[in-house]
C-alpha positions as CSV (number, residue, x, y, z in Angstrom):
1,M,-50.5,34.9,22.8
2,N,-50.2,32.5,19.9
3,M,-52.3,29.4,19.4
4,L,-49.5,27.1,20.7
5,N,-49.2,29.0,23.9
6,K,-52.9,29.0,24.4
7,Q,-52.9,25.2,24.0
8,T,-50.1,24.8,26.5
9,L,-51.9,27.0,29.0
10,T,-55.0,24.9,28.5
11,I,-53.1,21.7,29.2
12,A,-51.5,23.2,32.4
13,T,-54.9,24.5,33.6
14,G,-56.5,21.2,32.9
15,L,-53.8,19.4,34.8
16,F,-54.3,21.6,37.8
17,L,-58.0,21.2,37.9
18,W,-57.7,17.4,37.3
19,L,-55.3,16.5,40.0
20,T,-55.3,19.3,42.5
21,A,-56.1,16.9,45.3
22,V,-55.5,13.5,44.0
23,H,-52.9,12.6,46.7
24,I,-54.0,15.1,49.3
25,G,-56.3,12.4,50.6
26,L,-53.6,9.7,50.8
27,A,-53.3,10.0,54.6
28,K,-56.9,9.2,55.6
29,K,-55.4,7.0,58.3
30,P,-52.6,9.0,59.9
31,A,-49.5,6.9,60.6
32,A,-47.9,7.0,64.0
33,G,-45.2,9.6,64.5
34,G,-46.3,12.0,61.8
35,G,-50.1,11.6,61.5
36,N,-51.0,15.0,63.0
37,H,-48.5,16.8,60.7
38,M,-49.8,14.8,57.7
39,Q,-53.4,15.8,58.4
40,R,-52.4,19.5,59.0
41,G,-50.5,19.5,55.7
42,I,-53.6,18.1,53.8
43,E,-55.7,20.9,55.3
44,L,-53.2,23.6,54.4
45,A,-52.9,22.3,50.8
46,Q,-56.7,22.3,50.4
47,Q,-56.5,26.0,51.5
48,K,-53.8,26.6,48.9
49,H,-51.1,27.4,51.4
50,F,-48.8,25.1,49.6
51,D,-45.4,26.1,51.2
52,A,-46.9,25.8,54.6
53,A,-48.3,22.4,53.7
54,V,-44.8,21.4,52.5
55,A,-43.4,22.3,56.0
56,E,-46.0,20.1,57.7
57,F,-45.4,17.1,55.3
58,T,-41.7,17.5,56.0
59,K,-42.4,17.1,59.7
60,A,-44.5,14.1,59.0
61,I,-41.7,12.5,57.0
62,E,-39.2,13.2,59.8
63,G,-41.6,11.4,62.2
64,N,-42.0,8.4,59.8
65,P,-39.4,8.4,57.0
66,K,-40.5,5.1,55.6
67,D,-44.1,6.2,55.0
68,A,-44.4,6.7,51.2
69,R,-47.5,8.8,51.7
70,G,-45.5,11.6,53.2
71,Y,-43.3,11.9,50.0
72,A,-46.4,11.6,47.8
73,N,-48.2,14.4,49.6
74,R,-45.2,16.7,49.9
75,G,-44.3,16.1,46.2
76,T,-47.9,17.1,45.2
77,A,-47.7,20.2,47.4
78,Y,-44.4,21.2,45.9
79,R,-45.9,20.8,42.4
80,Q,-48.9,23.0,43.3
81,A,-46.5,25.6,44.8
82,A,-44.5,25.5,41.6
83,R,-47.7,26.2,39.6
84,A,-48.5,29.1,41.8
85,A,-45.0,30.5,41.3
86,V,-45.4,30.2,37.5
87,A,-48.7,32.1,37.7
88,A,-46.9,34.8,39.8
89,G,-44.0,35.0,37.2
90,D,-41.5,33.5,39.6
91,Q,-39.7,31.1,37.3
92,E,-36.8,30.5,39.6
93,G,-39.1,29.6,42.5
94,A,-41.1,27.4,40.2
95,S,-38.0,25.5,39.0
96,T,-36.8,24.9,42.6
97,R,-40.2,23.5,43.6
98,Y,-40.6,21.3,40.6
99,Q,-37.2,19.8,41.2
100,S,-38.1,19.1,44.8
101,A,-41.4,17.5,43.7
102,M,-39.4,15.3,41.3
103,A,-37.1,14.2,44.2
104,D,-40.1,13.3,46.4
105,F,-41.8,11.3,43.7
106,A,-38.5,9.4,43.0
107,K,-38.5,8.5,46.8
108,Y,-42.1,7.6,46.6
109,I,-41.3,5.1,43.7
110,E,-38.4,3.8,45.7
111,L,-40.6,3.0,48.7
112,A,-43.6,1.8,46.8
113,P,-42.4,0.5,43.4
114,K,-45.6,-1.4,42.8
115,D,-47.8,1.7,43.3
116,A,-49.1,2.9,39.9
117,S,-49.9,6.3,41.5
118,A,-46.2,6.9,42.1
119,Y,-45.4,6.7,38.4
120,L,-48.5,8.7,37.5
121,E,-47.4,11.6,39.8
122,R,-43.9,11.7,38.5
123,G,-45.2,11.4,34.9
124,E,-47.6,14.4,35.5
125,T,-44.7,16.5,36.8
126,E,-42.5,15.6,33.9
127,I,-45.2,16.7,31.5
128,E,-45.3,20.1,33.2
129,L,-41.5,20.2,32.8
130,K,-42.0,19.2,29.1
131,Q,-39.9,16.1,29.7
132,Y,-42.3,14.1,27.5
133,D,-40.2,11.0,26.8
134,A,-39.6,10.5,30.5
135,A,-43.3,11.1,31.2
136,L,-44.3,8.6,28.6
137,A,-42.1,5.9,30.2
138,D,-43.6,6.6,33.7
139,L,-47.2,6.6,32.4
140,N,-46.7,3.4,30.5
141,K,-45.4,1.9,33.8
142,A,-48.4,3.2,35.6
143,L,-50.8,1.6,33.1
144,E,-48.8,-1.6,33.2
145,L,-49.5,-1.7,37.0
146,K,-53.1,-0.4,36.7
147,P,-54.4,-0.9,33.1
148,D,-57.8,0.6,33.8
149,D,-56.5,3.9,35.2
150,L,-58.2,6.6,33.1
151,T,-56.1,9.3,34.6
152,A,-52.9,7.6,33.4
153,N,-54.5,7.2,30.0
154,K,-55.3,10.9,29.9
155,F,-51.9,12.0,31.0
156,R,-50.2,9.7,28.5
157,G,-52.3,11.4,25.9
158,F,-50.8,14.7,27.0
159,A,-47.3,13.3,26.7
160,E,-48.1,12.0,23.3
161,L,-49.3,15.4,22.2
162,G,-46.0,16.8,23.4
163,L,-44.2,14.3,21.2
164,S,-46.5,14.9,18.2
165,Q,-47.6,11.2,18.4
166,W,-51.0,12.3,17.1
167,D,-52.6,8.9,16.4
168,K,-51.6,7.5,19.8
169,A,-52.9,10.6,21.6
170,V,-56.2,10.1,19.7
171,A,-56.4,6.5,21.0
172,D,-55.7,7.5,24.6
173,F,-58.3,10.3,24.7
174,A,-60.8,8.1,22.9
175,A,-60.3,5.5,25.6
176,V,-61.0,8.1,28.3
177,I,-64.1,9.4,26.4
178,Q,-65.5,5.9,26.0
179,K,-65.6,5.3,29.7
180,K,-66.1,8.9,30.7
181,P,-68.1,10.7,28.0
182,D,-68.6,13.8,30.1
183,D,-64.8,14.5,30.2
184,L,-64.9,17.7,28.0
185,Q,-61.1,18.3,28.2
186,S,-60.5,15.0,26.5
187,Y,-62.6,16.1,23.5
188,D,-60.6,19.3,23.3
189,R,-57.2,17.4,23.4
190,R,-58.4,14.8,21.0
191,A,-59.4,17.6,18.6
192,L,-55.9,19.0,18.8
193,A,-54.5,15.5,18.0
194,Y,-56.9,15.1,15.0
195,R,-55.8,18.5,13.8
196,G,-52.1,17.4,14.0
197,M,-53.1,14.5,11.8
198,K,-54.8,17.0,9.4
199,N,-58.1,15.1,10.0
200,Y,-59.9,18.5,10.2
201,D,-63.4,17.0,9.9
202,A,-62.9,14.9,13.1
203,A,-61.4,17.8,14.9
204,I,-64.3,20.1,14.0
205,A,-66.7,17.4,15.2
206,D,-65.1,17.4,18.6
207,Y,-65.2,21.2,18.9
208,T,-68.8,21.1,17.7
209,F,-69.6,18.7,20.6
210,L,-68.0,21.0,23.1
211,L,-70.0,23.9,21.7
212,S,-73.2,21.9,22.0
213,K,-72.5,21.8,25.7
214,N,-71.5,25.5,25.9
215,P,-72.3,27.7,22.9
216,N,-70.3,30.6,24.4
217,D,-67.1,28.6,24.9
218,V,-64.7,31.2,23.4
219,E,-61.8,28.7,23.2
220,A,-63.9,26.1,21.4
221,L,-65.2,28.8,19.0
222,T,-61.7,30.1,18.3
223,K,-60.2,26.6,17.8
224,R,-63.0,25.5,15.6
225,G,-62.7,28.7,13.5
226,Y,-58.9,28.1,13.2
227,T,-59.5,24.5,12.2
228,Y,-62.0,25.6,9.5
229,S,-59.3,28.0,8.2
230,L,-56.8,25.2,8.0
231,A,-59.4,23.2,6.0
232,L,-59.8,26.3,3.8
233,Q,-63.4,26.6,4.8
234,Y,-63.2,30.3,5.5
235,E,-66.9,30.8,5.2
236,N,-67.4,28.7,8.3
237,A,-64.4,30.1,10.2
238,I,-65.7,33.7,10.0
239,P,-69.0,33.1,12.0
240,D,-67.0,31.3,14.7
241,Y,-64.5,34.2,15.1
242,E,-67.3,36.7,15.1
243,A,-69.2,34.7,17.8
244,A,-66.0,34.6,19.9
245,L,-65.5,38.3,19.5
246,K,-69.0,39.0,20.7
247,V,-68.1,37.3,24.0
248,N,-64.6,38.7,24.2
249,P,-64.3,41.8,21.9
250,Q,-60.7,42.5,23.2
251,D,-59.2,39.3,21.8
252,N,-56.8,40.7,19.3
253,D,-55.6,37.3,18.1
254,T,-59.1,36.3,17.2
255,F,-59.7,39.6,15.5
256,Q,-56.5,39.1,13.3
257,R,-57.6,35.6,12.4
258,L,-61.0,37.0,11.5
259,Q,-59.4,39.5,9.2
260,Y,-57.3,36.8,7.6
261,A,-60.3,34.5,7.0
262,Q,-62.2,37.4,5.5
263,S,-59.4,38.3,3.1
264,M,-58.9,34.7,2.0
265,L,-62.6,34.3,1.4
266,A,-62.6,37.4,-0.7
267,K,-59.8,36.0,-2.8
268,K,-61.5,32.7,-3.0
269,N,-64.8,34.3,-4.3
270,A,-63.1,36.8,-6.6
271,S,-64.0,36.4,-10.3
272,P,-61.3,34.7,-12.2
273,P,-59.4,37.1,-14.6
274,P,-60.5,37.0,-18.2
275,A,-58.7,34.5,-20.3
276,A,-56.0,36.1,-22.4
277,S,-56.8,36.3,-26.2
278,P,-54.8,33.8,-28.1
279,T,-51.8,35.3,-29.8
280,P,-52.3,34.9,-33.6
281,S,-49.6,32.8,-35.1
282,P,-47.5,34.7,-37.6
283,T,-48.5,34.2,-41.3
284,P,-45.5,33.5,-43.4
285,E,-44.7,36.4,-45.7
286,K,-44.2,35.8,-49.4
287,P,-40.5,36.1,-50.3
288,G,-39.5,39.5,-51.8
289,L,-37.5,40.0,-54.9
290,I,-34.3,40.6,-52.9
291,S,-34.9,37.4,-51.0
292,L,-35.4,35.5,-54.2
293,M,-32.2,37.0,-55.7
294,M,-30.2,35.9,-52.7
295,N,-31.4,32.4,-53.1
296,P,-28.4,30.2,-54.1
297,L,-30.4,28.5,-56.8
298,Y,-31.2,31.7,-58.5
299,I,-27.6,33.0,-58.1
300,G,-26.3,29.8,-59.9
301,I,-28.8,30.3,-62.8
302,A,-27.7,33.9,-63.2
303,V,-24.1,33.0,-63.3
304,V,-24.8,30.4,-66.0
305,A,-26.8,32.9,-68.0
306,L,-24.0,35.4,-67.9
307,I,-21.5,32.8,-69.1
308,I,-23.8,31.9,-72.0
309,I,-24.2,35.6,-73.0
310,A,-20.5,36.1,-72.9
311,V,-19.9,33.1,-75.2
312,V,-22.6,34.3,-77.7
313,V,-21.1,37.7,-77.8
314,R,-17.6,36.3,-78.4
315,L,-18.9,34.2,-81.3
316,L,-20.6,37.1,-83.0
317,T,-17.6,39.4,-82.8
318,R,-15.0,36.9,-84.0
319,G,-13.3,37.8,-87.5
320,K,-14.3,41.4,-87.6
321,P,-11.5,43.9,-88.4
322,E,-10.4,46.1,-85.7
323,E,-11.4,49.7,-86.1
324,T,-8.4,51.9,-87.1
325,S,-8.1,55.1,-85.4
326,S,-8.2,58.2,-87.6
327,R,-5.8,60.0,-85.4
328,I,-2.3,60.6,-86.9
329,R,0.3,59.1,-84.8
């Protein structure tokens, strides 16, 4: 599993732990006509019998179709059933349940348009469906109706992560941390946003805080090691990977990252190759005799000299009688 898939799984797991029962308690005062079914559905959902809970909430809705709480609770049960289907590898079943949840939350919004929770619930579901733009719109509406809702801030941060809006995600997770400094998941998600901004020092600081709370947190060790590697601080990444492997020796991904960090550190520490000796510049050779002879200047001088010699010879030989041959003709 690569780093991105691990991060997605972390988000999904965090969502499940965060809002498993947010709206299961909506029906504290059962409404007439469907109250018993509503309460029974809540109990079944708490026992993780999500499909059975859906059936009870459906009966509650039939008894009182104008009660927004029935749709809220059934939508939540559908979403939880979808998560269970994903975990079981039933993608088709998960898709069907997610769509049913979306329909219930739309009805919830129709019946209670001023209820921030309605937009929050649909926004959460859209995040799980990776519909980040739609989720962002719903979560902004939830915060418009209830500006101090930390849960909406947190989920908006998730949507912003999905849209690579790193600076906005940092701001939302920081707002959660400011009011709830023990929310460890917000530190983890803020670190991811910092890493997206290439602010590695800030990301490392958040992971270091998580490790101060739990030194054997394998995910935090691995993520901090990976961030050290991104910052080219391989000497710091290696101890984190080694510590993670002590806790989970079978983690092949971390083992491969450790090997990579070790190889890069070895290259980083390798002695630089000796500087190459400067190539001596060629010394101009003295021109040879033939080179001199081929020089145009010297050729011209030679021609003039030959002409002068010819003239002198002609002058010396002028007026002499020609030799007569002794041969009888």
